[in-house]
ZADO-1210 file (C-alpha; in nm, 4 decimals, padded with zeros to 6 digits):
<atoms>
<atom x="00.0000" y="00.0000" z="00.0000" code="UNK" pos="1"/>
<atom x="00.2781" y="00.2399" z="00.1003" code="UNK" pos="2"/>
<atom x="00.4884" y="00.1380" z="-00.2038" code="UNK" pos="3"/>
<atom x="00.1979" y="00.2160" z="-00.4386" code="UNK" pos="4"/>
<atom x="00.1776" y="00.5735" z="-00.3052" code="UNK" pos="5"/>
<atom x="00.5540" y="00.6075" z="-00.3389" code="UNK" pos="6"/>
<atom x="00.5370" y="00.4970" z="-00.7033" code="UNK" pos="7"/>
<atom x="00.2423" y="00.7256" z="-00.7815" code="UNK" pos="8"/>
<atom x="00.4193" y="01.0197" z="-00.6159" code="UNK" pos="9"/>
<atom x="00.7378" y="00.9411" z="-00.8120" code="UNK" pos="10"/>
<atom x="00.5437" y="00.9288" z="-01.1396" code="UNK" pos="11"/>
<atom x="00.3602" y="01.2564" z="-01.0721" code="UNK" pos="12"/>
<atom x="00.6848" y="01.4249" z="-00.9610" code="UNK" pos="13"/>
<atom x="00.8626" y="01.3067" z="-01.2755" code="UNK" pos="14"/>
<atom x="00.5806" y="01.4276" z="-01.4985" code="UNK" pos="15"/>
<atom x="00.5717" y="01.7701" z="-01.3317" code="UNK" pos="16"/>
<atom x="00.9520" y="01.7928" z="-01.3574" code="UNK" pos="17"/>
<atom x="00.9484" y="01.6957" z="-01.7263" code="UNK" pos="18"/>
<atom x="00.6679" y="01.9383" z="-01.8096" code="UNK" pos="19"/>
<atom x="00.8508" y="02.2152" z="-01.6227" code="UNK" pos="20"/>
<atom x="01.1738" y="02.1444" z="-01.8120" code="UNK" pos="21"/>
<atom x="00.9856" y="02.1527" z="-02.1413" code="UNK" pos="22"/>
<atom x="00.7932" y="02.4733" z="-02.0664" code="UNK" pos="23"/>
<atom x="01.1128" y="02.6354" z="-01.9347" code="UNK" pos="24"/>
<atom x="01.3016" y="02.5604" z="-02.2557" code="UNK" pos="25"/>
<atom x="01.5537" y="02.3187" z="-02.1034" code="UNK" pos="26"/>
<atom x="01.4670" y="02.0530" z="-02.3639" code="UNK" pos="27"/>
<atom x="01.5673" y="02.2874" z="-02.6463" code="UNK" pos="28"/>
<atom x="01.9410" y="02.2257" z="-02.7048" code="UNK" pos="29"/>
<atom x="01.9935" y="02.5488" z="-02.8979" code="UNK" pos="30"/>
<atom x="01.8436" y="02.7512" z="-02.6116" code="UNK" pos="31"/>
<atom x="02.0657" y="02.5766" z="-02.3567" code="UNK" pos="32"/>
<atom x="02.3778" y="02.6288" z="-02.5697" code="UNK" pos="33"/>
<atom x="02.2828" y="02.9971" z="-02.6113" code="UNK" pos="34"/>
<atom x="02.2589" y="03.0199" z="-02.2312" code="UNK" pos="35"/>
<atom x="02.5941" y="02.8476" z="-02.1775" code="UNK" pos="36"/>
<atom x="02.7701" y="03.0607" z="-02.4422" code="UNK" pos="37"/>
<atom x="02.8233" y="03.3834" z="-02.2482" code="UNK" pos="38"/>
<atom x="03.0646" y="03.5289" z="-02.5060" code="UNK" pos="39"/>
<atom x="02.8428" y="03.5364" z="-02.8150" code="UNK" pos="40"/>
<atom x="02.4675" y="03.6140" z="-02.8309" code="UNK" pos="41"/>
<atom x="02.4090" y="03.5090" z="-02.4710" code="UNK" pos="42"/>
<atom x="02.0474" y="03.4174" z="-02.3856" code="UNK" pos="43"/>
<atom x="02.0036" y="03.4665" z="-02.0078" code="UNK" pos="44"/>
<atom x="01.6373" y="03.3545" z="-02.0042" code="UNK" pos="45"/>
<atom x="01.7141" y="03.0181" z="-01.8399" code="UNK" pos="46"/>
<atom x="01.8175" y="03.2082" z="-01.5267" code="UNK" pos="47"/>
<atom x="01.4434" y="03.2493" z="-01.4623" code="UNK" pos="48"/>
<atom x="01.3948" y="02.8712" z="-01.4851" code="UNK" pos="49"/>
<atom x="01.6673" y="02.8183" z="-01.2251" code="UNK" pos="50"/>
<atom x="01.5380" y="03.1073" z="-01.0139" code="UNK" pos="51"/>
<atom x="01.1878" y="02.9589" z="-01.0134" code="UNK" pos="52"/>
<atom x="01.3244" y="02.6195" z="-00.9101" code="UNK" pos="53"/>
<atom x="01.5275" y="02.7729" z="-00.6284" code="UNK" pos="54"/>
<atom x="01.2296" y="02.9816" z="-00.5114" code="UNK" pos="55"/>
<atom x="01.0259" y="02.6604" z="-00.4837" code="UNK" pos="56"/>
<atom x="01.2924" y="02.4365" z="-00.3295" code="UNK" pos="57"/>
<atom x="01.4341" y="02.6664" z="-00.0609" code="UNK" pos="58"/>
<atom x="01.1104" y="02.6880" z="00.1424" code="UNK" pos="59"/>
<atom x="01.0645" y="02.3116" z="00.0968" code="UNK" pos="60"/>
<atom x="01.4103" y="02.2437" z="00.2427" code="UNK" pos="61"/>
<atom x="01.3324" y="02.4726" z="00.5336" code="UNK" pos="62"/>
<atom x="01.0001" y="02.3013" z="00.6052" code="UNK" pos="63"/>
<atom x="01.1492" y="01.9519" z="00.5798" code="UNK" pos="64"/>
<atom x="01.4861" y="02.0083" z="00.7500" code="UNK" pos="65"/>
<atom x="01.3844" y="01.8616" z="01.0871" code="UNK" pos="66"/>
<atom x="01.2107" y="01.5532" z="00.9487" code="UNK" pos="67"/>
<atom x="01.3561" y="01.2167" z="01.0442" code="UNK" pos="68"/>
<atom x="01.2729" y="01.0654" z="00.7065" code="UNK" pos="69"/>
<atom x="01.1019" y="01.1516" z="00.3770" code="UNK" pos="70"/>
<atom x="00.7279" y="01.0907" z="00.3488" code="UNK" pos="71"/>
<atom x="00.7591" y="00.7946" z="00.1099" code="UNK" pos="72"/>
<atom x="01.0930" y="00.6443" z="00.2169" code="UNK" pos="73"/>
<atom x="01.2416" y="00.4815" z="00.5248" code="UNK" pos="74"/>
<atom x="01.5389" y="00.7196" z="00.5404" code="UNK" pos="75"/>
<atom x="01.7137" y="01.0065" z="00.3633" code="UNK" pos="76"/>
<atom x="01.9727" y="00.8911" z="00.1091" code="UNK" pos="77"/>
<atom x="02.2763" y="01.1080" z="00.1810" code="UNK" pos="78"/>
<atom x="02.6099" y="01.0220" z="00.0172" code="UNK" pos="79"/>
<atom x="02.8661" y="00.9095" z="00.2719" code="UNK" pos="80"/>
<atom x="03.1746" y="01.0003" z="00.0686" code="UNK" pos="81"/>
<atom x="03.2855" y="01.3616" z="00.0548" code="UNK" pos="82"/>
<atom x="03.6111" y="01.2862" z="-00.1253" code="UNK" pos="83"/>
<atom x="03.6952" y="01.4697" z="-00.4448" code="UNK" pos="84"/>
<atom x="03.8790" y="01.2085" z="-00.6473" code="UNK" pos="85"/>
<atom x="03.9762" y="01.1399" z="-01.0091" code="UNK" pos="86"/>
<atom x="03.6541" y="00.9530" z="-01.0791" code="UNK" pos="87"/>
<atom x="03.4404" y="01.2481" z="-00.9623" code="UNK" pos="88"/>
<atom x="03.6470" y="01.5021" z="-01.1561" code="UNK" pos="89"/>
<atom x="03.6438" y="01.2893" z="-01.4722" code="UNK" pos="90"/>
<atom x="03.2693" y="01.2215" z="-01.4522" code="UNK" pos="91"/>
<atom x="03.1722" y="01.5820" z="-01.3838" code="UNK" pos="92"/>
<atom x="03.4038" y="01.7003" z="-01.6614" code="UNK" pos="93"/>
<atom x="03.2451" y="01.4578" z="-01.9081" code="UNK" pos="94"/>
<atom x="02.8997" y="01.5746" z="-01.7957" code="UNK" pos="95"/>
<atom x="02.9913" y="01.9418" z="-01.8470" code="UNK" pos="96"/>
<atom x="03.1604" y="01.8866" z="-02.1819" code="UNK" pos="97"/>
<atom x="02.8644" y="01.6853" z="-02.3096" code="UNK" pos="98"/>
<atom x="02.6125" y="01.9404" z="-02.1836" code="UNK" pos="99"/>
<atom x="02.8045" y="02.2246" z="-02.3461" code="UNK" pos="100"/>
<atom x="02.8501" y="02.0436" z="-02.6777" code="UNK" pos="101"/>
<atom x="02.5002" y="01.9012" z="-02.7191" code="UNK" pos="102"/>
<atom x="02.2842" y="02.1250" z="-02.4991" code="UNK" pos="103"/>
<atom x="02.1190" y="01.8356" z="-02.3171" code="UNK" pos="104"/>
<atom x="02.1697" y="01.6781" z="-01.9769" code="UNK" pos="105"/>
<atom x="01.9882" y="01.3658" z="-01.8497" code="UNK" pos="106"/>
<atom x="01.6631" y="01.5187" z="-01.7164" code="UNK" pos="107"/>
<atom x="01.5829" y="01.7384" z="-02.0162" code="UNK" pos="108"/>
<atom x="01.7008" y="01.4658" z="-02.2561" code="UNK" pos="109"/>
<atom x="01.4529" y="01.2168" z="-02.1098" code="UNK" pos="110"/>
<atom x="01.1774" y="01.4805" z="-02.1224" code="UNK" pos="111"/>
<atom x="01.2601" y="01.5605" z="-02.4854" code="UNK" pos="112"/>
<atom x="01.1989" y="01.2001" z="-02.5939" code="UNK" pos="113"/>
<atom x="00.8318" y="01.3008" z="-02.6218" code="UNK" pos="114"/>
<atom x="00.9256" y="01.5109" z="-02.9265" code="UNK" pos="115"/>
<atom x="01.0959" y="01.2101" z="-03.0957" code="UNK" pos="116"/>
<atom x="01.3906" y="01.4235" z="-03.2064" code="UNK" pos="117"/>
<atom x="01.6786" y="01.2124" z="-03.3395" code="UNK" pos="118"/>
<atom x="01.9348" y="01.4094" z="-03.1324" code="UNK" pos="119"/>
<atom x="01.7467" y="01.3312" z="-02.8102" code="UNK" pos="120"/>
<atom x="01.7146" y="00.9628" z="-02.8917" code="UNK" pos="121"/>
<atom x="02.0838" y="00.9395" z="-02.9847" code="UNK" pos="122"/>
<atom x="02.1751" y="01.1229" z="-02.6633" code="UNK" pos="123"/>
<atom x="01.9707" y="00.8810" z="-02.4492" code="UNK" pos="124"/>
<atom x="02.1273" y="00.5772" z="-02.6212" code="UNK" pos="125"/>
<atom x="02.4762" y="00.7263" z="-02.5713" code="UNK" pos="126"/>
<atom x="02.4009" y="00.8117" z="-02.2082" code="UNK" pos="127"/>
<atom x="02.2778" y="00.4606" z="-02.1324" code="UNK" pos="128"/>
<atom x="02.5827" y="00.3139" z="-02.3080" code="UNK" pos="129"/>
<atom x="02.8040" y="00.5383" z="-02.0956" code="UNK" pos="130"/>
<atom x="02.6321" y="00.4151" z="-01.7783" code="UNK" pos="131"/>
<atom x="02.7037" y="00.0579" z="-01.8842" code="UNK" pos="132"/>
<atom x="03.0637" y="00.1248" z="-01.9915" code="UNK" pos="133"/>
<atom x="03.1563" y="00.2810" z="-01.6563" code="UNK" pos="134"/>
<atom x="03.1625" y="-00.0720" z="-01.5139" code="UNK" pos="135"/>
<atom x="03.4684" y="-00.1435" z="-01.7290" code="UNK" pos="136"/>
<atom x="03.6601" y="00.1859" z="-01.6940" code="UNK" pos="137"/>
<atom x="03.9103" y="00.1966" z="-01.4118" code="UNK" pos="138"/>
<atom x="04.0101" y="00.5466" z="-01.3056" code="UNK" pos="139"/>
</atoms>
């Protein structure tokens, strides 16, 4: 019974997130690249998307900060490692380079599948392949 509510809440949250990314323009690679390119024809409009997200999340963090656990989980999932190592630097660098080159990151890419754009589908296939290949890369 509890798991069903967790799954429904996860689905609704994902749908709202995806719709928000789409309405905000985060699924449009050319808009994202124009935002990231601050030296030539910079488009600062995505600052409002981030500002809206922050305006929503900050009060939520404040209201939930003293909770022992999330509503639909047995505990908070907080990473135990705080080490900055080669693996973290390499992974975050690959993420940033890919985002800057293509204009998509995982959330918006998954949301953009609804538009059946070849770039989005190729990105998702590449991303999933990268997830799989990390099992074989030793850094």
